[in-house]
Each structure stands twice: as structure tokens, then as C-alpha cells.
SENUVO-274306 format. One record per atom (N, C-alpha, C): residue in three letters; atom name; x, y, z. Coordinates in Angstrom, 2 decimals. Layout:
REM residues N
<atom finu="ala" sepa="CA" east="X" north="Y" up="Z"/>
...
***
This chain:
REM residues 114
<atom finu="unk" sepa="N" east="20.57" north="-11.81" up="-3.70"/>
<atom finu="unk" sepa="CA" east="19.52" north="-12.57" up="-4.35"/>
<atom finu="unk" sepa="C" east="18.99" north="-11.74" up="-5.52"/>
<atom finu="unk" sepa="N" east="19.00" north="-12.30" up="-6.69"/>
<atom finu="unk" sepa="CA" east="18.47" north="-11.63" up="-7.87"/>
<atom finu="unk" sepa="C" east="16.95" north="-11.77" up="-7.88"/>
<atom finu="unk" sepa="N" east="16.28" north="-10.66" up="-8.18"/>
<atom finu="unk" sepa="CA" east="14.84" north="-10.70" up="-8.29"/>
<atom finu="unk" sepa="C" east="14.45" north="-11.22" up="-9.66"/>
<atom finu="unk" sepa="N" east="13.38" north="-12.00" up="-9.71"/>
<atom finu="unk" sepa="CA" east="12.97" north="-12.56" up="-11.00"/>
<atom finu="unk" sepa="C" east="12.35" north="-11.50" up="-11.90"/>
<atom finu="unk" sepa="N" east="12.50" north="-11.70" up="-13.21"/>
<atom finu="unk" sepa="CA" east="11.80" north="-10.86" up="-14.17"/>
<atom finu="unk" sepa="C" east="10.34" north="-11.33" up="-14.17"/>
<atom finu="unk" sepa="N" east="9.43" north="-10.42" up="-13.86"/>
<atom finu="unk" sepa="CA" east="8.04" north="-10.82" up="-13.73"/>
<atom finu="unk" sepa="C" east="7.17" north="-10.16" up="-14.78"/>
<atom finu="unk" sepa="N" east="6.20" north="-10.90" up="-15.22"/>
<atom finu="unk" sepa="CA" east="5.18" north="-10.38" up="-16.12"/>
<atom finu="unk" sepa="C" east="4.27" north="-9.46" up="-15.31"/>
<atom finu="unk" sepa="N" east="3.89" north="-8.31" up="-15.86"/>
<atom finu="unk" sepa="CA" east="3.04" north="-7.36" up="-15.14"/>
<atom finu="unk" sepa="C" east="1.56" north="-7.72" up="-15.25"/>
<atom finu="unk" sepa="N" east="1.20" north="-8.60" up="-16.16"/>
<atom finu="unk" sepa="CA" east="-0.22" north="-8.92" up="-16.39"/>
<atom finu="unk" sepa="C" east="-0.94" north="-9.44" up="-15.14"/>
<atom finu="unk" sepa="N" east="-0.35" north="-10.31" up="-14.30"/>
<atom finu="unk" sepa="CA" east="-1.04" north="-10.74" up="-13.09"/>
<atom finu="unk" sepa="C" east="-1.35" north="-9.56" up="-12.14"/>
<atom finu="unk" sepa="N" east="-0.48" north="-8.55" up="-12.13"/>
<atom finu="unk" sepa="CA" east="-0.73" north="-7.36" up="-11.29"/>
<atom finu="unk" sepa="C" east="-1.97" north="-6.64" up="-11.80"/>
<atom finu="unk" sepa="N" east="-2.11" north="-6.56" up="-13.11"/>
<atom finu="unk" sepa="CA" east="-3.31" north="-5.95" up="-13.71"/>
<atom finu="unk" sepa="C" east="-4.58" north="-6.72" up="-13.34"/>
<atom finu="unk" sepa="N" east="-4.40" north="-7.96" up="-12.92"/>
<atom finu="unk" sepa="CA" east="-5.53" north="-8.81" up="-12.52"/>
<atom finu="unk" sepa="C" east="-5.72" north="-8.83" up="-11.00"/>
<atom finu="unk" sepa="N" east="-4.98" north="-7.99" up="-10.28"/>
<atom finu="unk" sepa="CA" east="-5.16" north="-7.90" up="-8.83"/>
<atom finu="unk" sepa="C" east="-4.35" north="-8.87" up="-8.02"/>
<atom finu="unk" sepa="N" east="-3.28" north="-9.40" up="-8.61"/>
<atom finu="unk" sepa="CA" east="-2.43" north="-10.35" up="-7.91"/>
<atom finu="unk" sepa="C" east="-1.06" north="-9.75" up="-7.63"/>
<atom finu="unk" sepa="N" east="-0.40" north="-10.26" up="-6.60"/>
<atom finu="unk" sepa="CA" east="0.91" north="-9.78" up="-6.18"/>
<atom finu="unk" sepa="C" east="1.84" north="-10.98" up="-6.03"/>
<atom finu="unk" sepa="N" east="3.06" north="-10.82" up="-6.49"/>
<atom finu="unk" sepa="CA" east="4.04" north="-11.91" up="-6.45"/>
<atom finu="unk" sepa="C" east="4.62" north="-12.03" up="-5.05"/>
<atom finu="unk" sepa="N" east="4.73" north="-13.25" up="-4.56"/>
<atom finu="unk" sepa="CA" east="5.25" north="-13.48" up="-3.22"/>
<atom finu="unk" sepa="C" east="6.45" north="-14.42" up="-3.23"/>
<atom finu="unk" sepa="N" east="7.61" north="-13.86" up="-2.89"/>
<atom finu="unk" sepa="CA" east="8.77" north="-14.72" up="-2.68"/>
<atom finu="unk" sepa="C" east="8.58" north="-15.54" up="-1.42"/>
<atom finu="unk" sepa="N" east="7.92" north="-14.94" up="-0.43"/>
<atom finu="unk" sepa="CA" east="7.68" north="-15.61" up="0.85"/>
<atom finu="unk" sepa="C" east="6.92" north="-16.91" up="0.67"/>
<atom finu="unk" sepa="N" east="6.03" north="-16.93" up="-0.30"/>
<atom finu="unk" sepa="CA" east="5.23" north="-18.14" up="-0.55"/>
<atom finu="unk" sepa="C" east="5.83" north="-19.01" up="-1.65"/>
<atom finu="unk" sepa="N" east="7.11" north="-18.85" up="-1.88"/>
<atom finu="unk" sepa="CA" east="7.80" north="-19.71" up="-2.84"/>
<atom finu="unk" sepa="C" east="7.64" north="-19.29" up="-4.29"/>
<atom finu="unk" sepa="N" east="7.33" north="-18.03" up="-4.51"/>
<atom finu="unk" sepa="CA" east="7.22" north="-17.54" up="-5.88"/>
<atom finu="unk" sepa="C" east="5.87" north="-17.82" up="-6.51"/>
<atom finu="unk" sepa="N" east="4.84" north="-17.38" up="-5.85"/>
<atom finu="unk" sepa="CA" east="3.49" north="-17.57" up="-6.39"/>
<atom finu="unk" sepa="C" east="2.75" north="-16.24" up="-6.37"/>
<atom finu="unk" sepa="N" east="1.69" north="-16.16" up="-7.13"/>
<atom finu="unk" sepa="CA" east="0.87" north="-14.94" up="-7.20"/>
<atom finu="unk" sepa="C" east="-0.33" north="-15.11" up="-6.27"/>
<atom finu="unk" sepa="N" east="-0.59" north="-14.11" up="-5.44"/>
<atom finu="unk" sepa="CA" east="-1.74" north="-14.15" up="-4.52"/>
<atom finu="unk" sepa="C" east="-2.46" north="-12.81" up="-4.55"/>
<atom finu="unk" sepa="N" east="-3.72" north="-12.83" up="-4.19"/>
<atom finu="unk" sepa="CA" east="-4.54" north="-11.62" up="-4.14"/>
<atom finu="unk" sepa="C" east="-4.22" north="-10.81" up="-2.88"/>
<atom finu="unk" sepa="N" east="-4.40" north="-9.51" up="-2.97"/>
<atom finu="unk" sepa="CA" east="-4.18" north="-8.63" up="-1.81"/>
<atom finu="unk" sepa="C" east="-5.09" north="-9.04" up="-0.65"/>
<atom finu="unk" sepa="N" east="-6.30" north="-9.48" up="-0.95"/>
<atom finu="unk" sepa="CA" east="-7.21" north="-9.92" up="0.12"/>
<atom finu="unk" sepa="C" east="-6.60" north="-11.06" up="0.93"/>
<atom finu="unk" sepa="N" east="-5.84" north="-11.93" up="0.28"/>
<atom finu="unk" sepa="CA" east="-5.20" north="-13.03" up="0.99"/>
<atom finu="unk" sepa="C" east="-4.25" north="-12.48" up="2.05"/>
<atom finu="unk" sepa="N" east="-3.47" north="-11.42" up="1.69"/>
<atom finu="unk" sepa="CA" east="-2.51" north="-10.84" up="2.63"/>
<atom finu="unk" sepa="C" east="-3.24" north="-10.20" up="3.81"/>
<atom finu="unk" sepa="N" east="-4.36" north="-9.55" up="3.56"/>
<atom finu="unk" sepa="CA" east="-5.12" north="-8.95" up="4.66"/>
<atom finu="unk" sepa="C" east="-5.55" north="-10.02" up="5.65"/>
<atom finu="unk" sepa="N" east="-5.99" north="-11.17" up="5.13"/>
<atom finu="unk" sepa="CA" east="-6.38" north="-12.26" up="6.00"/>
<atom finu="unk" sepa="C" east="-5.16" north="-12.85" up="6.71"/>
<atom finu="unk" sepa="N" east="-4.08" north="-13.06" up="5.98"/>
<atom finu="unk" sepa="CA" east="-2.86" north="-13.66" up="6.54"/>
<atom finu="unk" sepa="C" east="-2.32" north="-12.84" up="7.72"/>
<atom finu="unk" sepa="N" east="-2.30" north="-11.50" up="7.54"/>
<atom finu="unk" sepa="CA" east="-1.78" north="-10.64" up="8.59"/>
<atom finu="unk" sepa="C" east="-2.87" north="-10.18" up="9.57"/>
<atom finu="unk" sepa="N" east="-4.06" north="-10.74" up="9.44"/>
<atom finu="unk" sepa="CA" east="-5.19" north="-10.46" up="10.33"/>
<atom finu="unk" sepa="C" east="-5.46" north="-8.96" up="10.44"/>
<atom finu="unk" sepa="N" east="-5.51" north="-8.30" up="9.29"/>
<atom finu="unk" sepa="CA" east="-5.80" north="-6.87" up="9.25"/>
<atom finu="unk" sepa="C" east="-7.28" north="-6.66" up="9.51"/>
<atom finu="unk" sepa="N" east="-7.57" north="-5.89" up="10.55"/>
<atom finu="unk" sepa="CA" east="-8.95" north="-5.56" up="10.88"/>
<atom finu="unk" sepa="C" east="-9.01" north="-4.12" up="11.38"/>
<atom finu="unk" sepa="N" east="-10.09" north="-3.74" up="12.03"/>
<atom finu="unk" sepa="CA" east="-10.26" north="-2.36" up="12.48"/>
<atom finu="unk" sepa="C" east="-9.25" north="-1.93" up="13.54"/>
<atom finu="unk" sepa="N" east="-8.54" north="-2.91" up="14.13"/>
<atom finu="unk" sepa="CA" east="-7.56" north="-2.56" up="15.16"/>
<atom finu="unk" sepa="C" east="-6.22" north="-2.12" up="14.55"/>
<atom finu="unk" sepa="N" east="-6.05" north="-2.33" up="13.24"/>
<atom finu="unk" sepa="CA" east="-4.81" north="-1.97" up="12.56"/>
<atom finu="unk" sepa="C" east="-4.85" north="-0.51" up="12.14"/>
<atom finu="unk" sepa="N" east="-3.79" north="0.20" up="12.43"/>
<atom finu="unk" sepa="CA" east="-3.67" north="1.59" up="12.02"/>
<atom finu="unk" sepa="C" east="-2.80" north="1.63" up="10.77"/>
<atom finu="unk" sepa="N" east="-3.37" north="2.10" up="9.68"/>
<atom finu="unk" sepa="CA" east="-2.64" north="2.18" up="8.42"/>
<atom finu="unk" sepa="C" east="-1.97" north="3.54" up="8.30"/>
<atom finu="unk" sepa="N" east="-0.71" north="3.54" up="7.90"/>
<atom finu="unk" sepa="CA" east="0.03" north="4.77" up="7.63"/>
<atom finu="unk" sepa="C" east="0.27" north="4.84" up="6.13"/>
<atom finu="unk" sepa="N" east="-0.26" north="5.89" up="5.51"/>
<atom finu="unk" sepa="CA" east="-0.13" north="6.07" up="4.06"/>
<atom finu="unk" sepa="C" east="1.23" north="6.71" up="3.77"/>
<atom finu="unk" sepa="N" east="2.02" north="6.08" up="2.93"/>
<atom finu="unk" sepa="CA" east="3.36" north="6.60" up="2.64"/>
<atom finu="unk" sepa="C" east="3.31" north="7.99" up="2.05"/>
<atom finu="unk" sepa="N" east="2.35" north="8.25" up="1.17"/>
<atom finu="unk" sepa="CA" east="2.29" north="9.57" up="0.54"/>
<atom finu="unk" sepa="C" east="1.74" north="10.63" up="1.49"/>
<atom finu="unk" sepa="N" east="1.26" north="10.24" up="2.67"/>
<atom finu="unk" sepa="CA" east="0.78" north="11.16" up="3.69"/>
<atom finu="unk" sepa="C" east="1.44" north="10.83" up="5.04"/>
<atom finu="unk" sepa="N" east="2.69" north="10.35" up="4.98"/>
<atom finu="unk" sepa="CA" east="3.32" north="9.79" up="6.18"/>
<atom finu="unk" sepa="C" east="3.44" north="10.78" up="7.33"/>
<atom finu="unk" sepa="N" east="3.92" north="11.98" up="7.08"/>
<atom finu="unk" sepa="CA" east="4.07" north="12.95" up="8.16"/>
<atom finu="unk" sepa="C" east="2.72" north="13.25" up="8.81"/>
<atom finu="unk" sepa="N" east="1.72" north="13.48" up="8.00"/>
<atom finu="unk" sepa="CA" east="0.37" north="13.76" up="8.52"/>
<atom finu="unk" sepa="C" east="-0.14" north="12.57" up="9.34"/>
<atom finu="unk" sepa="N" east="0.01" north="11.35" up="8.80"/>
<atom finu="unk" sepa="CA" east="-0.49" north="10.17" up="9.50"/>
<atom finu="unk" sepa="C" east="0.27" north="9.89" up="10.79"/>
<atom finu="unk" sepa="N" east="1.59" north="10.10" up="10.78"/>
<atom finu="unk" sepa="CA" east="2.36" north="9.91" up="12.02"/>
<atom finu="unk" sepa="C" east="1.87" north="10.86" up="13.11"/>
<atom finu="unk" sepa="N" east="1.63" north="12.12" up="12.75"/>
<atom finu="unk" sepa="CA" east="1.19" north="13.10" up="13.74"/>
<atom finu="unk" sepa="C" east="-0.26" north="12.88" up="14.17"/>
<atom finu="unk" sepa="N" east="-1.09" north="12.41" up="13.26"/>
<atom finu="unk" sepa="CA" east="-2.51" north="12.23" up="13.57"/>
<atom finu="unk" sepa="C" east="-2.80" north="10.90" up="14.26"/>
<atom finu="unk" sepa="N" east="-2.10" north="9.84" up="13.85"/>
<atom finu="unk" sepa="CA" east="-2.44" north="8.50" up="14.33"/>
<atom finu="unk" sepa="C" east="-1.45" north="7.92" up="15.33"/>
<atom finu="unk" sepa="N" east="-0.16" north="8.24" up="15.18"/>
<atom finu="unk" sepa="CA" east="0.85" north="7.66" up="16.06"/>
<atom finu="unk" sepa="C" east="1.18" north="8.57" up="17.25"/>
<atom finu="unk" sepa="N" east="1.32" north="9.85" up="17.00"/>
<atom finu="unk" sepa="CA" east="1.71" north="10.78" up="18.06"/>
<atom finu="unk" sepa="C" east="0.80" north="10.69" up="19.30"/>
<atom finu="unk" sepa="N" east="-0.52" north="10.57" up="19.15"/>
<atom finu="unk" sepa="CA" east="-1.36" north="10.45" up="20.35"/>
<atom finu="unk" sepa="C" east="-1.09" north="9.20" up="21.19"/>
<atom finu="unk" sepa="N" east="-0.44" north="8.19" up="20.61"/>
<atom finu="unk" sepa="CA" east="-0.13" north="6.96" up="21.34"/>
<atom finu="unk" sepa="C" east="1.20" north="7.04" up="22.09"/>
<atom finu="unk" sepa="N" east="2.00" north="8.06" up="21.79"/>
<atom finu="unk" sepa="CA" east="3.31" north="8.22" up="22.40"/>
<atom finu="unk" sepa="C" east="3.20" north="9.01" up="23.70"/>
<atom finu="unk" sepa="N" east="4.23" north="8.96" up="24.55"/>
<atom finu="unk" sepa="CA" east="4.18" north="9.68" up="25.82"/>
<atom finu="unk" sepa="C" east="3.89" north="11.17" up="25.62"/>
<atom finu="unk" sepa="N" east="3.14" north="11.74" up="26.55"/>
<atom finu="unk" sepa="CA" east="2.81" north="13.16" up="26.48"/>
<atom finu="unk" sepa="C" east="4.09" north="13.98" up="26.40"/>
<atom finu="unk" sepa="N" east="4.09" north="14.99" up="25.58"/>
<atom finu="unk" sepa="CA" east="5.25" north="15.85" up="25.40"/>
<atom finu="unk" sepa="C" east="6.15" north="15.42" up="24.26"/>
<atom finu="unk" sepa="N" east="5.86" north="14.27" up="23.66"/>
<atom finu="unk" sepa="CA" east="6.65" north="13.86" up="22.49"/>
<atom finu="unk" sepa="C" east="6.43" north="14.87" up="21.38"/>
<atom finu="unk" sepa="N" east="7.52" north="15.40" up="20.81"/>
<atom finu="unk" sepa="CA" east="7.33" north="16.42" up="19.76"/>
<atom finu="unk" sepa="C" east="6.70" north="15.83" up="18.51"/>
<atom finu="unk" sepa="N" east="5.98" north="16.67" up="17.79"/>
<atom finu="unk" sepa="CA" east="5.37" north="16.26" up="16.53"/>
<atom finu="unk" sepa="C" east="6.45" north="15.89" up="15.53"/>
<atom finu="unk" sepa="N" east="6.08" north="15.03" up="14.61"/>
<atom finu="unk" sepa="CA" east="7.00" north="14.65" up="13.54"/>
<atom finu="unk" sepa="C" east="7.09" north="15.81" up="12.56"/>
<atom finu="unk" sepa="N" east="8.32" north="16.26" up="12.32"/>
<atom finu="unk" sepa="CA" east="8.55" north="17.35" up="11.39"/>
<atom finu="unk" sepa="C" east="8.75" north="16.82" up="10.00"/>
<atom finu="unk" sepa="N" east="9.43" north="17.59" up="9.21"/>
<atom finu="unk" sepa="CA" east="9.72" north="17.20" up="7.83"/>
<atom finu="unk" sepa="C" east="10.54" north="15.92" up="7.83"/>
<atom finu="unk" sepa="N" east="10.08" north="14.92" up="7.11"/>
<atom finu="unk" sepa="CA" east="10.76" north="13.63" up="7.08"/>
<atom finu="unk" sepa="C" east="11.82" north="13.60" up="5.99"/>
<atom finu="unk" sepa="N" east="12.93" north="12.92" up="6.22"/>
<atom finu="unk" sepa="CA" east="13.98" north="12.86" up="5.20"/>
<atom finu="unk" sepa="C" east="13.48" north="12.15" up="3.94"/>
<atom finu="unk" sepa="N" east="13.99" north="12.58" up="2.82"/>
<atom finu="unk" sepa="CA" east="13.57" north="12.02" up="1.53"/>
<atom finu="unk" sepa="C" east="14.60" north="11.03" up="0.98"/>
<atom finu="unk" sepa="N" east="15.56" north="10.61" up="1.79"/>
<atom finu="unk" sepa="CA" east="16.65" north="9.75" up="1.32"/>
<atom finu="unk" sepa="C" east="16.15" north="8.48" up="0.63"/>
<atom finu="unk" sepa="N" east="15.07" north="7.91" up="1.14"/>
<atom finu="unk" sepa="CA" east="14.57" north="6.66" up="0.57"/>
<atom finu="unk" sepa="C" east="13.28" north="6.86" up="-0.23"/>
<atom finu="unk" sepa="N" east="12.93" north="8.10" up="-0.50"/>
<atom finu="unk" sepa="CA" east="11.70" north="8.37" up="-1.23"/>
<atom finu="unk" sepa="C" east="11.85" north="7.99" up="-2.70"/>
<atom finu="unk" sepa="N" east="10.77" north="7.52" up="-3.26"/>
<atom finu="unk" sepa="CA" east="10.76" north="7.19" up="-4.68"/>
<atom finu="unk" sepa="C" east="10.73" north="8.50" up="-5.46"/>
<atom finu="unk" sepa="N" east="11.59" north="8.65" up="-6.45"/>
<atom finu="unk" sepa="CA" east="11.58" north="9.90" up="-7.22"/>
<atom finu="unk" sepa="C" east="10.26" north="10.08" up="-7.95"/>
<atom finu="unk" sepa="N" east="9.82" north="11.33" up="-8.05"/>
<atom finu="unk" sepa="CA" east="8.60" north="11.63" up="-8.78"/>
<atom finu="unk" sepa="C" east="8.84" north="11.43" up="-10.26"/>
<atom finu="unk" sepa="N" east="7.86" north="10.93" up="-10.94"/>
<atom finu="unk" sepa="CA" east="7.97" north="10.74" up="-12.39"/>
<atom finu="unk" sepa="C" east="7.69" north="12.06" up="-13.09"/>
<atom finu="unk" sepa="N" east="8.55" north="12.41" up="-14.02"/>
<atom finu="unk" sepa="CA" east="8.33" north="13.62" up="-14.78"/>
<atom finu="unk" sepa="C" east="7.68" north="13.32" up="-16.12"/>
<atom finu="unk" sepa="N" east="7.72" north="12.07" up="-16.52"/>
<atom finu="unk" sepa="CA" east="7.05" north="11.66" up="-17.75"/>
<atom finu="unk" sepa="C" east="6.50" north="10.26" up="-17.55"/>
<atom finu="unk" sepa="N" east="5.43" north="9.93" up="-18.26"/>
<atom finu="unk" sepa="CA" east="4.86" north="8.59" up="-18.09"/>
<atom finu="unk" sepa="C" east="5.85" north="7.50" up="-18.51"/>
<atom finu="unk" sepa="N" east="6.13" north="6.59" up="-17.60"/>
<atom finu="unk" sepa="CA" east="7.02" north="5.46" up="-17.87"/>
<atom finu="unk" sepa="C" east="6.45" north="4.22" up="-17.22"/>
<atom finu="unk" sepa="N" east="6.76" north="3.10" up="-17.77"/>
<atom finu="unk" sepa="CA" east="6.38" north="1.85" up="-17.15"/>
<atom finu="unk" sepa="C" east="4.88" north="1.59" up="-17.24"/>
<atom finu="unk" sepa="N" east="4.45" north="0.51" up="-16.62"/>
<atom finu="unk" sepa="CA" east="3.05" north="0.10" up="-16.70"/>
<atom finu="unk" sepa="C" east="2.11" north="1.09" up="-16.01"/>
<atom finu="unk" sepa="N" east="1.00" north="1.30" up="-16.60"/>
<atom finu="unk" sepa="CA" east="-0.08" north="2.11" up="-16.02"/>
<atom finu="unk" sepa="C" east="-1.33" north="1.25" up="-15.96"/>
<atom finu="unk" sepa="N" east="-2.20" north="1.55" up="-15.02"/>
<atom finu="unk" sepa="CA" east="-3.46" north="0.83" up="-14.92"/>
<atom finu="unk" sepa="C" east="-4.55" north="1.55" up="-15.70"/>
<atom finu="unk" sepa="N" east="-5.28" north="0.80" up="-16.49"/>
<atom finu="unk" sepa="CA" east="-6.42" north="1.35" up="-17.21"/>
<atom finu="unk" sepa="C" east="-7.63" north="1.31" up="-16.28"/>
<atom finu="unk" sepa="N" east="-8.69" north="2.06" up="-16.61"/>
<atom finu="unk" sepa="CA" east="-9.91" north="1.95" up="-15.80"/>
<atom finu="unk" sepa="C" east="-10.42" north="0.51" up="-15.72"/>
<atom finu="unk" sepa="N" east="-10.28" north="-0.26" up="-16.81"/>
<atom finu="unk" sepa="CA" east="-10.68" north="-1.67" up="-16.80"/>
<atom finu="unk" sepa="C" east="-9.83" north="-2.47" up="-15.82"/>
<atom finu="unk" sepa="N" east="-8.52" north="-2.21" up="-15.79"/>
<atom finu="unk" sepa="CA" east="-7.63" north="-2.88" up="-14.83"/>
<atom finu="unk" sepa="C" east="-8.08" north="-2.59" up="-13.40"/>
<atom finu="unk" sepa="N" east="-8.37" north="-1.34" up="-13.10"/>
<atom finu="unk" sepa="CA" east="-8.75" north="-0.95" up="-11.74"/>
<atom finu="unk" sepa="C" east="-10.05" north="-1.63" up="-11.31"/>
<atom finu="unk" sepa="N" east="-10.99" north="-1.76" up="-12.23"/>
<atom finu="unk" sepa="CA" east="-12.24" north="-2.48" up="-11.92"/>
<atom finu="unk" sepa="C" east="-11.97" north="-3.95" up="-11.63"/>
<atom finu="unk" sepa="N" east="-11.10" north="-4.57" up="-12.44"/>
<atom finu="unk" sepa="CA" east="-10.75" north="-5.98" up="-12.24"/>
<atom finu="unk" sepa="C" east="-10.04" north="-6.17" up="-10.90"/>
<atom finu="unk" sepa="N" east="-9.09" north="-5.30" up="-10.59"/>
<atom finu="unk" sepa="CA" east="-8.35" north="-5.39" up="-9.33"/>
<atom finu="unk" sepa="C" east="-9.31" north="-5.28" up="-8.15"/>
<atom finu="unk" sepa="N" east="-10.25" north="-4.35" up="-8.25"/>
<atom finu="unk" sepa="CA" east="-11.24" north="-4.15" up="-7.18"/>
<atom finu="unk" sepa="C" east="-12.13" north="-5.38" up="-7.03"/>
<atom finu="unk" sepa="N" east="-12.53" north="-5.98" up="-8.15"/>
<atom finu="unk" sepa="CA" east="-13.38" north="-7.17" up="-8.11"/>
<atom finu="unk" sepa="C" east="-12.66" north="-8.37" up="-7.50"/>
<atom finu="unk" sepa="N" east="-11.37" north="-8.51" up="-7.79"/>
<atom finu="unk" sepa="CA" east="-10.58" north="-9.63" up="-7.27"/>
<atom finu="unk" sepa="C" east="-10.26" north="-9.43" up="-5.79"/>
<atom finu="unk" sepa="N" east="-10.20" north="-8.18" up="-5.35"/>
<atom finu="unk" sepa="CA" east="-9.81" north="-7.85" up="-3.97"/>
<atom finu="unk" sepa="C" east="-10.84" north="-6.95" up="-3.30"/>
<atom finu="unk" sepa="N" east="-12.07" north="-7.43" up="-3.08"/>
<atom finu="unk" sepa="CA" east="-13.09" north="-6.56" up="-2.49"/>
<atom finu="unk" sepa="C" east="-12.75" north="-6.09" up="-1.08"/>
<atom finu="unk" sepa="N" east="-12.12" north="-6.94" up="-0.30"/>
<atom finu="unk" sepa="CA" east="-11.75" north="-6.55" up="1.07"/>
<atom finu="unk" sepa="C" east="-10.69" north="-5.44" up="1.04"/>
<atom finu="unk" sepa="N" east="-9.67" north="-5.62" up="0.20"/>
<atom finu="unk" sepa="CA" east="-8.62" north="-4.61" up="0.05"/>
<atom finu="unk" sepa="C" east="-9.22" north="-3.30" up="-0.44"/>
<atom finu="unk" sepa="N" east="-10.09" north="-3.38" up="-1.44"/>
<atom finu="unk" sepa="CA" east="-10.70" north="-2.18" up="-2.02"/>
<atom finu="unk" sepa="C" east="-11.50" north="-1.41" up="-0.98"/>
<atom finu="unk" sepa="N" east="-12.25" north="-2.13" up="-0.17"/>
<atom finu="unk" sepa="CA" east="-13.03" north="-1.50" up="0.89"/>
<atom finu="unk" sepa="C" east="-12.11" north="-0.83" up="1.91"/>
<atom finu="unk" sepa="N" east="-11.05" north="-1.55" up="2.29"/>
<atom finu="unk" sepa="CA" east="-10.08" north="-1.02" up="3.27"/>
<atom finu="unk" sepa="C" east="-9.40" north="0.22" up="2.70"/>
<atom finu="unk" sepa="N" east="-9.01" north="0.17" up="1.43"/>
<atom finu="unk" sepa="CA" east="-8.35" north="1.29" up="0.79"/>
<atom finu="unk" sepa="C" east="-9.27" north="2.51" up="0.74"/>
<atom finu="unk" sepa="N" east="-10.53" north="2.32" up="0.41"/>
<atom finu="unk" sepa="CA" east="-11.49" north="3.43" up="0.39"/>
<atom finu="unk" sepa="C" east="-11.63" north="4.05" up="1.76"/>
<atom finu="unk" sepa="N" east="-11.66" north="3.22" up="2.79"/>
<atom finu="unk" sepa="CA" east="-11.76" north="3.70" up="4.17"/>
<atom finu="unk" sepa="C" east="-10.52" north="4.52" up="4.54"/>
<atom finu="unk" sepa="N" east="-9.35" north="4.02" up="4.20"/>
<atom finu="unk" sepa="CA" east="-8.09" north="4.70" up="4.52"/>
<atom finu="unk" sepa="C" east="-7.95" north="6.03" up="3.80"/>
<atom finu="unk" sepa="N" east="-8.33" north="6.05" up="2.54"/>
<atom finu="unk" sepa="CA" east="-8.11" north="7.24" up="1.72"/>
<atom finu="unk" sepa="C" east="-9.28" north="8.21" up="1.72"/>
<atom finu="unk" sepa="N" east="-10.32" north="7.95" up="2.48"/>
<atom finu="unk" sepa="CA" east="-11.43" north="8.90" up="2.52"/>
<atom finu="unk" sepa="C" east="-11.00" north="10.21" up="3.16"/>
<atom finu="unk" sepa="N" east="-9.90" north="10.19" up="3.93"/>
<atom finu="unk" sepa="CA" east="-9.39" north="11.38" up="4.58"/>
<atom finu="unk" sepa="C" east="-8.68" north="12.32" up="3.61"/>
<atom finu="unk" sepa="N" east="-8.22" north="11.80" up="2.48"/>
<atom finu="unk" sepa="CA" east="-7.41" north="12.60" up="1.54"/>
<atom finu="unk" sepa="C" east="-8.29" north="13.55" up="0.78"/>
***
């Protein structure tokens, strides 16, 4: 299946393209409601995955389960060495936050540990 060429402007406005919904743009807050994300959901941050697995998942596993060590980087996104592609301006970030207040609040809660 070929992915469509998408305009980045709706993303700057806090919207995300959904193939699942037949190719429409929806707000991140909609997805939180759709998947019933609440305080019972444990979020794992990709950029802090090893730390989050050991801090949040390991305590739920059987006693004696070894800690998660260094994770393979086979599927990791390469680090950018120079600015490429779309970047968000401070104005974009304010707009995204205004369009997605629930997501923004959840994100602040998740990343307060960093």
C-alpha cells in the first residue's frame, strides 16, 4: 500500500492523518478518547524506553525477572546531524497545545520525569 503524499500544515495545527478513519485528519485528543486513555494507562516513552521498561513494566513482571538491558537499535530512527524536514515554531506548538489540551496535559505529566 502506497502512503499518500500529505501536506504538513494540518500537523502544525495539531491534527494527525488517519488511514484507519478513511483518510481524515483528527486531533490527538480524539485518539485519547477513542482508546480510553486515562490514569490507568502506563505510557512508555520511546526516547526513554529502557528506563521506562525497568521503572514501569519490570515491577509488574514475575519476581526475579531480569532488568531490561541495552535495547537493540535495529529499528531506531537515525539521529539527525543537520536540520532537515519540517520543524515546529513556538507558534505551532502553542496552536497544537490549544487544539489538544488533553494530550498536552497528558504529555506534561508523562515528561515531568525527564
